[in-house]
MARLO-216022 format. One line per field, with one value per residue (C-alpha): residue in one letter; x negated, y negated, z. Coordinates in steps of 0.001 Angstrom, whole numbers, plus 524288, in hexadecimal, padded with zeros to 5 digits. Last residue first. Layout:
<ropas>
residu <- a; ...
east <- X; ...
north <- Y; ...
up <- Z; ...
</ropas>
This chain:
<ropas>
residu <- x; x; x; x; x; x; x; x; x; x; x; x; x; x; x; x; x; x; x; x; x; x; x; x; x; x; x; x; x; x; x; x; x; x; x; x; x; x; x; x; x; x; x; x; x; x; x; x; x; x; x; x; x; x; x; x; x; x; x; x; x; x; x; x; x; x; x; x; x; x; x; x; x; x; x; x; x; x; x; x; x; x; x; x; x; x; x; x; x; x; x; x; x; x; x; x; x; x; x; x; x; x; x; x; x; x; x; x; x; x; x; x; x; x; x; x; x; x; x; x; x; x; x; x; x; x; x; x; x; x; x; x; x; x; x; x; x; x; x; x; x; x; x; x; x; x; x; x; x; x; x; x; x; x; x; x; x; x; x; x; x; x; x; x; x; x; x; x; x; x; x; x; x; x; x; x; x; x; x; x; x; x; x; x; x; x; x; x; x; x; x; x; x; x; x; x; x; x; x; x; x; x; x; x; x; x; x; x; x; x; x; x; x; x; x; x; x; x; x; x; x; x; x; x; x; x; x; x; x; x; x; x; x; x; x; x; x; x; x; x; x; x; x; x; x; x; x; x; x; x; x; x; x; x; x; x; x; x; x; x; x; x; x; x; x; x; x; x; x; x; x; x; x; x; x; x; x; x; x; x; x; x; x; x; x; x; x; x; x; x; x; x; x; x; x; x; x; x; x; x; x; x; x; x; x; x; x; x; x; x; x; x; x; x; x; x; x; x; x; x; x; x; x; x; x; x; x; x; x; x; x; x; x; x; x; x; x; x; x; x; x; x; x; x; x; x; x; x; x; x; x; x; x; x; x; x; x; x; x; x; x; x; x; x; x; x; x; x; x; x; x; x; x; x; x; x; x; x; x; x; x; x; x; x; x; x; x; x; x; x; x; x; x; x; x; x; x; x; x; x; x; x; x; x; x; x; x; x; x; x; x; x; x; x; x; x; x; x; x; x; x; x; x; x; x; x; x; x; x; x; x; x; x; x; x; x; x; x; x; x; x; x; x; x; x; x; x; x; x; x; x; x; x; x; x; x; x; x; x; x; x; x; x; x; x; x; x; x; x; x; x; x; x
east <- 85BC0; 8647A; 86DF9; 86E11; 86A53; 85C12; 857CF; 850ED; 84946; 84390; 83F41; 83965; 83230; 82C7E; 827D7; 8225B; 8189F; 8105C; 80268; 7FA4A; 7F490; 7FD1A; 808E6; 80DF6; 81AE8; 81D7B; 81DCE; 827B5; 83281; 83C10; 84474; 84955; 852B0; 854DA; 84698; 8453A; 84024; 84D34; 84D01; 84102; 83698; 83522; 82D4A; 8386D; 841BD; 838D8; 8395F; 847FF; 84A2E; 84206; 849BC; 856AD; 85233; 85146; 843E6; 83E09; 8376A; 82888; 81F10; 828F4; 82628; 82E7D; 83479; 83A86; 844FF; 84625; 851BB; 85281; 85C0C; 863AE; 8716C; 86F77; 863A9; 857C8; 84DE6; 840DE; 83566; 82F3F; 82507; 82199; 81891; 816E8; 8230C; 826BD; 81CBD; 82327; 818CE; 8194E; 8264D; 81F98; 81560; 82005; 82704; 81AF4; 818E5; 826AB; 8266C; 834E1; 83985; 846BC; 84E97; 8594F; 84F5F; 84402; 83A18; 82BF4; 823F4; 82195; 8199F; 8110F; 80E6C; 809E3; 7FB25; 7F628; 7EA4F; 7E222; 7DEEC; 7D519; 7D617; 7D712; 7E29B; 7E970; 7F328; 7F488; 7FF92; 800BE; 80A14; 802F2; 805E1; 7F765; 7F87D; 7EA78; 7E63F; 7E171; 7E571; 7F238; 7F5B2; 7F2E4; 7FB01; 804F0; 7FC5D; 7F426; 7FF87; 80099; 7F1E3; 7EFE9; 7E379; 7DC71; 7E2C2; 7DE6F; 7D541; 7D1CE; 7CE49; 7BFD7; 7BA7A; 7C733; 7D5AA; 7E1C5; 7F087; 7F81F; 806B2; 80E0C; 81078; 80FC3; 80629; 7FD25; 80517; 80992; 80265; 80A74; 8062D; 81351; 8192A; 81718; 81410; 8054E; 7FB20; 7ED92; 7E0D4; 7D2A8; 7C713; 7B96B; 7B796; 7B998; 7C242; 7CDC0; 7D1FF; 7DA11; 7E20A; 7EC10; 7F369; 7EAA5; 7DD55; 7E0CE; 7E5CC; 7DA17; 7D103; 7C797; 7B97E; 7B799; 7BF2E; 7CD97; 7CF2C; 7D4D3; 7D1A7; 7D4A0; 7D16D; 7DB59; 7D9D5; 7DFB9; 7DBC1; 7E133; 7D94F; 7DBFB; 7D3FF; 7D30E; 7C701; 7C634; 7C5E3; 7D054; 7D9F1; 7D7CF; 7DC29; 7E8BF; 7EB1B; 7EAA2; 7F3BE; 7FD1C; 7FCE6; 80154; 7F7E4; 7FDB8; 7FB11; 7F01C; 7E402; 7DF02; 7D071; 7CB6D; 7BE9E; 7B481; 7B684; 7ABD6; 7B292; 7BFF9; 7C07C; 7C8D9; 7D185; 7D30C; 7D9C0; 7E6B6; 7ECD1; 7E3CE; 7E257; 7EFB7; 7F822; 7F0F3; 7ECCC; 7F5C0; 7F319; 7E4CE; 7DA79; 7CCFA; 7C2AA; 7B5D7; 7AC48; 7ADCC; 7A570; 7A3AA; 7AA71; 7B5E3; 7B7E9; 7B70E; 7C0B6; 7CA0D; 7C991; 7D05F; 7DB9C; 7DC25; 7DF36; 7DB91; 7CE84; 7C1ED; 7B687; 7AC9A; 7A587; 79856; 79403; 78975; 78F79; 7958F; 79777; 7A214; 7A93C; 7A82E; 7AE0A; 7B7B3; 7BDA4; 7BBE6; 7BCCD; 7C6CE; 7CEBF; 7CF61; 7D461; 7CAC6; 7C748; 7D4D7; 7D5C3; 7CDA5; 7C1E5; 7B8A5; 7AD84; 7A186; 79A33; 78BB3; 7877D; 78FAD; 79DE5; 7A166; 7AFDA; 7AE7A; 7A232; 7A89E; 7B41E; 7AB11; 7A35E; 7AFAF; 7B515; 7A765; 7A63D; 7B302; 7AF65; 7A278; 7A6DC; 7B470; 7C1B2; 7CBFF; 7D99E; 7E265; 7F0FE; 7F75E; 80168; 80F88; 813E7; 80CD2; 802CD; 7F515; 7EDBD; 7E2CA; 7D413; 7CB84; 7BD3E; 7B0C9; 7B662; 7AC00; 7A81F; 79B65; 79827; 79162; 78548; 77B93; 78456; 78436; 77565; 77380; 77CAF; 7756A; 76821; 76D26; 7728E; 7658C; 75E88; 768BB; 767CE; 7759F; 778F5; 7830E; 787BC; 79600; 797C0; 79E2F; 7A805; 7AC7F; 7B00A; 7BD68; 7C401; 7C594; 7C290; 7B457; 7B242; 7B35F; 7BA27; 7B848; 7B8E1; 7BD82; 7BA45; 7C3A8; 7BDC2; 7C272; 7CCF6; 7CDDC; 7D6C8; 7E0A6; 7EA50; 7E025; 7D905; 7E5B8; 7E885; 7DAC3; 7DC28; 7E904; 7E31A; 7D7CA; 7E119; 7E7C3; 7F039; 7EC73; 7F0F9; 7E34B; 7DCE8; 7D2B6; 7CD9E; 7CB1F; 7CC1C; 7C341; 7C945; 7C125; 7C229; 7CB2A; 7CF94; 7D50C; 7E2EA; 7E3B4; 7DE74; 7E7EC; 7F345; 7F061; 7ED14; 7F9FD; 8032C; 7F9DF; 7F8B1; 7F312; 7F265; 7E37C; 7E3C6; 7DCB9; 7D07B; 7CB87; 7BCB9; 7B54D; 7A8C9; 79BC2; 79441; 79166; 79FD3; 7A3C5; 799A6; 79DCD; 7ABC7; 7A81D; 79FA3; 7AA06; 7B4E4; 7AC3A; 7AAF8; 7B9A6; 7C4B2; 7CD9E; 7CC7E; 7D383; 7C92D; 7CC73; 7C05F
north <- DE6DE; DF2BD; DF976; E0157; DFA00; DFA30; E0102; E0C3C; E0270; DFC94; E09DD; E0CF4; DFFE4; E0296; E0FFD; E0A4E; E01F6; DFCE8; E008B; DF781; E023F; DFE1C; DFE98; DF3B8; DECD9; DE707; DD845; DCD5E; DD72D; DD98B; DE5B5; DEBDC; DF760; E0113; E0260; E0826; E1629; E1BF7; E12BB; E18D8; E0E77; E09C6; DFDB2; DF508; DFC9E; DF9C7; DEB25; DEB39; DF22A; DE809; DDD04; DE346; DE4B2; DD5FE; DCF84; DC7AD; DBB15; DBAED; DC629; DCD99; DD7F7; DE413; DEF00; DF880; E0259; E0F1D; E17E8; E23DC; E2EEC; E2CEF; E2BA5; E26E7; E1E70; E1C06; E120C; E1793; E0E46; E05C1; DFB9D; DEFF0; DE42B; DD80A; DD965; DCE69; DD236; DDFA5; DEA33; DEBC2; DF2CD; DFD02; DFF4D; E00D6; E0AB6; E135F; E11CB; E1645; E22F6; E259D; E33BE; E36F0; E400C; E3635; E2B6D; E31A0; E26D2; E2B50; E22EF; E2E53; E34F9; E28DE; E2137; E237C; E245E; E26BE; E2F91; E301C; E3CC5; E3822; E3ACB; E2C71; E2B66; E37A7; E32FD; E3B61; E38F0; E34A8; E3425; E329D; E3B12; E3E4C; E4D0A; E513F; E5CE0; E684B; E7458; E768F; E6854; E5E4D; E54E4; E5F0E; E6768; E5B82; E5559; E60D8; E61EE; E5389; E524A; E4A3C; E4A33; E54C6; E5873; E4A21; E4523; E4196; E4D34; E5060; E5317; E4D1D; E4D59; E42E0; E45DB; E45F7; E3D8A; E43BE; E3EAD; E4A52; E5673; E5961; E62A6; E6B7B; E6BC1; E66FC; E5BEF; E51DA; E5819; E57C4; E4ED5; E5483; E4E69; E5261; E49E8; E4F1C; E4618; E3B0F; E2F03; E355B; E2EA5; E2310; E1B7E; E1A6B; E1117; E0528; E0B84; E170A; E0E12; E04F9; E105A; E146B; E103D; E0B11; E13E3; E152A; E1B9E; E27EA; E2AF7; E36E6; E361A; E3680; E27CB; E2659; E211D; E1BC8; E116A; E08FC; E00EA; DF2E0; DED69; DDE9C; DD51E; DCC4E; DD106; DDEE0; DDB3A; DD54D; DE14B; DEA69; DE174; DE0EC; DEFBB; DF186; DFB14; E073E; E07DB; E0823; E03F2; DFA40; DFA6B; DED33; DEDCE; DE40A; DD883; DCE2C; DC2A3; DC8FC; DC700; DBAA5; DC074; DCCE0; DC556; DC1B3; DCDB7; DD7EB; DD24D; DCDE2; DD62D; DE2FA; DE146; DEB3E; DF448; DF51E; DEE27; DF455; DEAA5; DEBA9; DE0F5; DD769; DCB2A; DC803; DBACE; DC0AC; DCB7A; DC1B2; DB864; DC3D6; DC88D; DBE3A; DBB72; DC9EA; DCDE5; DDC5C; DD808; DD7B6; DE109; DDF10; DEC1F; DEB95; DF773; E00ED; E0C8C; E136C; E0611; E0202; E0F05; E1007; E02B4; DFFDF; E0B2F; E1597; E0D94; E03B5; E0DA7; E1626; E0ACF; E044A; DFA16; DF432; DF031; DE40F; DEA3F; DE432; DEC74; DE537; DEE5A; DEC18; DF812; E00DE; E0335; E0B17; E0C73; E1B4F; E1A37; E123B; E1B9F; E276D; E2124; E1EE5; E2CBA; E3278; E2AB5; E308B; E3E26; E3E77; E3909; E3EDE; E385C; E3D78; E37F4; E35FD; E350E; E27F5; E2712; E25CF; E1EED; E1687; E20B8; E1C60; E2802; E24E2; E257D; E2CCD; E2B1E; E3344; E40E9; E4B4F; E50B4; E4926; E4ED4; E44AD; E488D; E40A1; E34BF; E356A; E36CA; E2BC0; E2311; E25D8; E2344; E1646; E1254; E1548; E0C93; E01E4; E01D6; DFFA6; DF381; DEE00; DFB93; DF81A; DE9D9; DE574; DF080; DEA8E; DF3DE; DF589; DF73B; DE8B0; DE0B9; DDD50; DCFDE; DC91F; DD525; DD795; DE655; DED48; DFB0B; E0269; E0ED9; E1ADF; E2173; E2F79; E2C13; E2539; E1C4E; E12E6; E1274; E0FDF; E0446; DFF15; E0062; DF8E1; DEE2E; DECF9; DECF3; DE09E; DDD2A; DD011; DD4B4; DD2CC; DD9E5; DD195; DDB7D; DE662; DF480; E0063; E0BA0; E1662; E24D7; E2931; E3756; E3755; E3B8C; E33F6; E2792; E28A6; E2B13; E1F3E; E16E3; E18FA; E157A; E0B86; E02DF; E03B1; DF6C5; DF603; E033B; E0F79; E1508; E1EDA; E1D9B; E2A1D; E2826; E2DA8; E2186; E1DE5; E1F3C; E1689; E0C3A; E0C5E; E0952; DFFCE; DF795; DF79B; DF3C8; DE961; DE2D3; DE10B; DE6A9; DEBDD; DF3D5; DFEBB; E0960; E147A; E1C22
up <- A566C; A53EE; A5CE6; A6946; A75A0; A7940; A85C8; A7EEA; A76CB; A834C; A882F; A7AED; A7B1E; A888A; A8412; A7783; A7EEA; A73A3; A7724; A7F9F; A884B; A93AC; A8AAE; A8204; A8054; A72DB; A71B5; A6FC0; A6D0B; A61F9; A63A9; A571D; A5651; A4B70; A4794; A39EB; A3960; A3516; A296B; A231F; A20B7; A12A2; A162D; A1174; A1A2B; A25AF; A2307; A2047; A2D40; A3457; A2DF7; A31D9; A3FFB; A4124; A41C1; A4CEB; A48A4; A472F; A497F; A518C; A5BCB; A59C1; A61CF; A5830; A5C40; A54B9; A5770; A601B; A6315; A5683; A5C03; A6A0F; A66CD; A6F5E; A6A35; A65C5; A6458; A59D7; A5D69; A54E8; A5590; A4CF5; A4464; A3B05; A30BB; A2F2A; A2D6B; A3C37; A3AC4; A3263; A3CFC; A4727; A3E76; A3E26; A4CBB; A4FF6; A4825; A4613; A46D0; A40CC; A4987; A4C6A; A4E76; A55E4; A5874; A5911; A6250; A6BB5; A6128; A5FF5; A5397; A4592; A46C7; A38EE; A382C; A2BD4; A24D5; A1AAD; A0C0E; A08B5; A1205; A172D; A214C; A2D69; A36F7; A4504; A507E; A5D44; A6931; A69A7; A6ABF; A6D6B; A653A; A6D73; A65BA; A6D22; A6B3A; A75BB; A7E04; A8273; A8B42; A8E2B; A9595; A9ED1; AA086; AA41D; AAC35; AA1D8; A9476; A8B0E; A7FEA; A7E03; A7084; A6F20; A6778; A6097; A61B7; A5BB4; A5A77; A5316; A5390; A46AD; A3ABF; A2D49; A2326; A2469; A27AD; A35A0; A3EB9; A47C0; A55F9; A5AC6; A62D7; A582C; A4AE8; A4AE8; A44D7; A46FB; A4B86; A4CEC; A50B2; A4DE2; A4231; A4BF1; A4AF5; A4416; A379D; A333C; A3D38; A326B; A295E; A28A8; A2A5A; A218A; A16D5; A17E8; A1567; A2007; A1D98; A2B55; A348F; A37A5; A44D7; A4AEE; A5919; A6190; A7014; A7B22; A7CD3; A6F61; A6233; A5583; A4E9D; A42C4; A3943; A34D0; A2DC6; A2F9B; A2422; A29D7; A1F8F; A247C; A3239; A2CFD; A2478; A302C; A37B3; A2C26; A2B4C; A3986; A4021; A461C; A549D; A5E93; A5749; A4D55; A4A32; A4595; A3E10; A395A; A4278; A40F2; A3A26; A3C4C; A4B0A; A4AF3; A4055; A4859; A5332; A4D0F; A46D1; A4CAD; A5A35; A5ECC; A55C7; A56A7; A64D3; A6B47; A5FDE; A63B9; A5BA1; A5B00; A56C0; A4F4E; A4B66; A56BE; A5551; A63BF; A62AF; A5B46; A6535; A7074; A69EC; A67B7; A75C3; A7DE8; A749E; A7151; A7F71; A803C; A861D; A7E5E; A7D8F; A72C9; A7204; A6B1C; A6348; A67C5; A60BA; A6C7A; A72DE; A697F; A6A39; A7906; A7C0A; A713B; A69D1; A7461; A80EA; A7C58; A74BC; A80F7; A88FC; A9266; A8845; A875A; A78EC; A7621; A6F77; A65A8; A607D; A5BC5; A52AA; A502D; A5801; A4F52; A4BF9; A3FED; A434B; A435C; A4B92; A5654; A5742; A578A; A629A; A6A8C; A6947; A6B65; A7817; A7CE6; A7825; A7F56; A8C78; A8DD0; A8D35; A969C; A93EA; A9FC7; A9D49; A9FC8; AAACC; AA67D; A9A2B; A9035; A8C59; A88A6; A8E18; A977C; A95ED; A9F8D; A9C43; A9C0D; A9E21; A9C63; A8F21; A8E75; A9C05; AA46C; AAC17; AA430; AA5C7; AB49A; AB52D; AAB70; AB343; ABFE7; AB9AA; AB447; AC185; AC7EE; ABE33; ABFA7; ACEB4; AD3B7; ADBAE; AD22C; ACE5C; ACFF3; AD3A4; AC6E2; AC7CF; AD497; ADFA3; AE5C1; AF2EC; AF542; AE927; AE6C0; AE0EC; AD3C9; ACE52; ABFB4; AC039; ACC86; AD0D3; AD9C3; ADF41; AE683; ADE59; AE31D; AEE9D; AE5C5; AECC2; AF23F; AE530; ADDDD; AE692; AE494; AD5DD; AD624; ADE96; AD502; AC968; ACE5B; AC29D; ABCB3; AAF20; AA986; AB4E9; ABBE1; AC5B3; ABC0D; AC097; AC1D9; AC98E; ACFC9; AD34F; AC854; AC993; ABBB3; ABF09; ACBC7; AC593; ABA26; AC37B; ACC13; AC03F; AB945; AC467; ACA88; ABE96; AB0EE; AA991; AA9AB; AA308; AA798; AA159; AAB5A; AAB53; AAED4; AB698; AB223; AB63E; AA826; AA4DC; AB04B; AACE4; A9EA7; AA25A; AAD4C; AA446; A9992; AA302; AA93D; A9BFD; A9B51; A9337; A9DF8; AAA75; AB19C; AB115; ABA76; ABE77
</ropas>
C-alpha cells in the first residue's frame, strides 16, 4: 500500500491500521510523481494508494493516484485522507470500518497478528538517492521495532518524555526516531509539520522534552526556535550533516544537551547518548546504537580495513541492518562485502575518545574532489567554511579543470555582506587548512537547492559548476 501522506493525525492512524491488518506500507514521498510511483508500485506489488486531498503544494494527488490505478492492473484501490466527500473511483480513509462491529474487528486483528512472521516484511522504505528511481528497502517486523526501541532506550526516554518531531514522519527517521521509538516506551509524540513557524508554538505549548533536528532545520529551529523550547527541552539531537560548532555552542548556552545522530533507512544507527563526553558529542556521532551492531572502515572499493583515524568507507551489519535491497540482485552484488557488510557509501573514521571508538562521519564517497591526484573531502571543508561568521550555509563540489581534472567550487549563503575569495582564503589559512583544499571559485546564492528528501542537492550544484567559466570568483 503506497503511503503518500504528510505529518497529520490520519497518517498515524493509517500507518498503525495497515500494520495491524497485516498490510505492508510503502513509504513514498509526497513529492514523488508518476515516474517514480509507477516503478515503485510495480516493484512492490502495491494494491492500494493512500493520498492526501489537501496537498501542501496544491498538486492533485488523487488524480495522480487514479491515473496510476488505471495503468496498473494490480493496483485496485485509491484511498483519500482529508476529503470532505468521496472522489470518483476512491474511498475515504475516514469511512473505512465505519459499519464494522468492534468486537469482530478485534478478533480479526488478533487472528491476523497471530499469523504474522516476525521476520516477514513489515514496511518498505525507500533509498534516499537523488537520481533515478529509489531502491526498495525491506524492513521486517521484529528488527524494525527493535531499532526504534533501542533508540528510545539509549536516550533514556520513558512515559514522561514528550518527543517533538517535525521531520517528515513517513521517512525512516520519522518512523524509527519519532513514532515507533516514542510509543515503544509509552512516551508522547508531539507531531508538527516541517514548517517551524507552525510547529514551534505547538512544541512549546506541549512542553517538548526531546527533539530531533534535521540538517534542513538547523538554522530555522536550532538557532532561533530552541530558545522558545528551552524551559522544558532537555535534549536536542542533530542529524544529517556535521554540526557547526557555533550551533552546538548556542544550544548549550540555552541549557539544552546537544547530541548527534547518524542513521539510514537501510539500518545502522550511531548516536551520542547521555553521559557521552562533550568532545565525542561535538566531533562525532559517538558509538553504535546496539551492542550487536558491527562496523568496519574500509579503503573505498576494497575490503581492506584502514587504521583508526584514517578516513574510509563505513560498512556495517547487525540485527536491524538489511541483508539486501528488495528484488535487486545486481545492485546487491556490489552493495555488500563478501562477508555481508553493507557498503554505505559514507566516508567515516574512528576517533578514540575516552577509550571509546567513536564514529566520525566525514562525507560521501561521491563528494570527494580529485584535484590533480589530491583528494579533498568536501564535507570537511564545508564545516571549516561554516566557522566563518559571515557564512550561513556552504556546499563544496567539483568543478571540471583541464589541467588538474577537478578544482573545488564553493556555493555559499552569506550571513551579512558577500565576501571576496581572498577573505575566505585568509580564513582557511588561519585555521591551518592545506592550500590544495581551498575553494578556487565562489558562488554566492540566496539558498542552496535541496533534494526531495531535503538534502543539499549536490548533483544540481555540480551541473552548475560544470557550466562556469574558468577563473576565480
